[in-house]
N, C-alpha and C positions, 0 to 999 in steps of 0.2 A: 573296385573289385576285390572278391574277396581272395585269400590265401589259397582256398582249396580249388578254385576255378584254375588257377596259375599251377597248382600239382596235378591237376587233372590234364592238363594241357603237356606239361612236362613228362606226365605218364603216357600219353598217345605218342610223342616225339621218342620217347625211349623204348616204347612196343615197336613203334617203326623200325627203328634201328634194329633191334633185336631179331625180328622177323626178317630183315635184310641179309643182316649176318648170317643168319641159318641158312638163308637160300642160297648165299653163296658158298658155303662150305657144302651144302649139298650137291652145288652145280660143280664144284670141283672135284668131286668126288664119282659123280654120275657121270657127267659129260666127259669126254675126252678133249684132250687141248687142241686147240686150235679154233677156227673161226667160229663155230658153233658155242663154243664156251665162251669166246668173247662177248657174243650176241646175248648170250643169257646174262651174263656179267653187266653189259649195259643196260638192259633193262630192268635189271634187277638195283642198280645204282640209281637210273632214274625213277624208279618207281620210289626209294627212300627218298629222294631229292625231295620229289612231289610231294609224298604223305608227310614230310614235315614242311615242307612251305606252305601245305595248306592250313595245318596247325599254328604255323608262326603269321597267317593271317591273322587268326585269334587273338593272336598275343599282341600283335600290334594294333588290332581295332581297341583292345581293351586294356592294355597295360602300357602303350606306348612305344616307340621308334626304340628307346634306348632300351628297354627290355628286349625288343626283338632284336637289337642287332648283338647284344650279348649273345640269345641263343643262338644266333646265325654264326658268329663268330666261333662258337665251341663247336657246334655242328661241323663248319668246313674244317676246323682241325681235324678232328673224327674221320671226315671223309678222307681227307687226305692220307690218314694212316691205313683205312681197310679198302678203298676201292682200287687199290692197284693200277692197273692201265687203264682202268674203265676210267669215263669222264663225264657221263650222263648227259654230254653237251655235244652237237654235232660240228661244231666249227673247228674243236682241236682235231678231228679226223679231216677237214677240208684245208688246215693248214699242211698236215702230214701230206695229203695228195698234192697241195703247191709245189711243196717241196723234194715230190718224186718217192715218198715212204709208203704210200699204199696207193690203192686203185679206187677210182671213182664208185667201183662196185661195191667194195668194203664199206666206202663212207656210206652209201647208199641203205646198205644194209643195216649199218650200226645207227645210223638216223631214224631207221624205222624202227628197229629194235626200243632207242629210247622214247620213242613216242608212243610205241605199244606198251611199255612198263610204264610211263609217265600217267598216260592217260586215262589206262586202265584203272589205275590206283585209288582213282578217286570213290571207285565203289566201295573199298575198304574205308575209307576215311567217312564217305556217307554214311556208314552202319556205324561209326564211333558217334559221329554228330547226332546221328538219330537216339541214340541212346539216352543224349541231354544228362549226363551225370554233372554236368555243369551248367550254370545259368548262362555262362558265355555262350554256349552251343544251342542254345534255344531257338527253334525255328532256321538253324543255319543249313542242315540237311538238305530241306527242299527249296532254299531260298533262291530269288534269281540274282544272279552274280554282275557286279558292274566293274566297269574296267578301272585299272590304275592311271591310266593316259590323262593327265591334266593339261597337257600343250597341245600345240597342233602337232599333227601326227609326223609332219617332216623335221619339226624341231625334237619329236621326240626320238625320231630314228637317227638324228645327230648327237641327243644325248648317249643312245643306248650304244652307238657307234664308237664314238670317243671315250666312253667309259670302257669298254670292252676293250679298244685299243690298248688302252693304260694298263687293265688289268695282265691283259697278254704279254705287253712288252714288259712289265713287272714280273710277271712268272718266267719269262726267258731269261730276263737278268738275273732272277734269283737261281733258275737251275745251271746258268753259267758259271754264276760266281760261287754257289753252293754253301752259303753259310750255315753256322751250326744249325738255326731255330727258324729255316726256311717255311716250313709251312705255317709256323705263326706270324711270319712277317706276310706272308701271301695271304692268308686269310684275314689278318689286320687290314692290309690295303683292298682288297675285295668288299669287305664289309663295311669300310669307310666310304667308298664309292657306291655303295648299294645306297648306303644311309644319304649321301649326297642327292643321288637322283631320287629317292623315294617318294617326293611330293611332283615328280615329275612326269617321269616314264613308270615308276614302281620300282626302277632299279634291278632289272630282272637280268639282263647280259647273257641270257641263256633262251636260244627259241624254243627248247624242249619244254622248259619251266615254264616260259610265259604262256605257250599253247595251251598245256594242260591245265593250267590256272584259270586262264583268261580265254581262251577263243570263245568266242560266241556270246561274250558278255557284253552287257548294254553299255555304250559311251563309247565305242570306236565299232568301225566296219570290219568284216573280215580282211579285207583288203588294206586298210590301215594298221591293222594287226600284222600283216605280212609284212608291210615296210617299215614298220618299227621295230618289232622283235625280231624278225629274220633277215631283212635285208640290212637293217642297222647293226644290228648284233654280227651278223656274220660279215661283213663288209670291213668293220673294224677289227674283227679277228684277222681276216686275211692281209689288210694292209698293214698289220705288225708283222708280217711275213718279211716284206722288202723294208719296212723301217727300221727294224731291229738291226739289219743288215748294213745299215748307212753308218760311214765311220763317225759322223758327228754324234748320233744318237745312241749307238753302240758303246763310243767313249764316254758319253755322257753317263749311260746305264751301269755299264760294267769297266769302266778303265781303259786306258790304251793297253792292250793285252800285249801288242808287239813289244812296247816299250818296255814291259814288266819282263820278259823274257831275255830283251838284251840285258 
């Protein structure tokens, strides 16, 4: 594939990030602080995530998983800097609910906002693909999508769940340890796990992202999609809450804090 095609994909990803950043600034100025503003931020973050990942599909298909991984790593570092408290992912709020930090209502509203942002952004992506500025976009705007699930749905759910569990444990550990380059380390771990699961479940580890990109695609039923990408990922994330509090796991991840204090 030509360098021009890769530059076009890079440009589309950059455009998506720039538009999302502009939308965030407008939301910060025009919407009062509170739940409504948080919903806007979640919708914008989800739209940015999904727009970029739609284009990353093009990158992976045409330039390989290694190139895809480099792009994903850089994007996750960028998102860690600009998203603030938004996550574009429902299970982070589910974790907060389990720990008593938020209400089921807020979780439901933020999940809805994320789904709206993630699913609606495809129309924007479709227009970019329809322009066919690169050969890699030819026929993609209206092509039928295919699922990334290459294993039994239940095994896929285990893969998504276990990888999400590892991601969340790593994030919690980094949050407690507070190393200097925490975003870089967190992004590297997440990207590595995505690459490891790429040829099995697709390595989404985010129900909203998986639904925006692959809901209704040929290769799995809608029920299988829910089992793998919603129950699997959310189950792994929720399991990380009690797991991180287990002394054996906590000491393994962050060391014996009591001993350090003494």
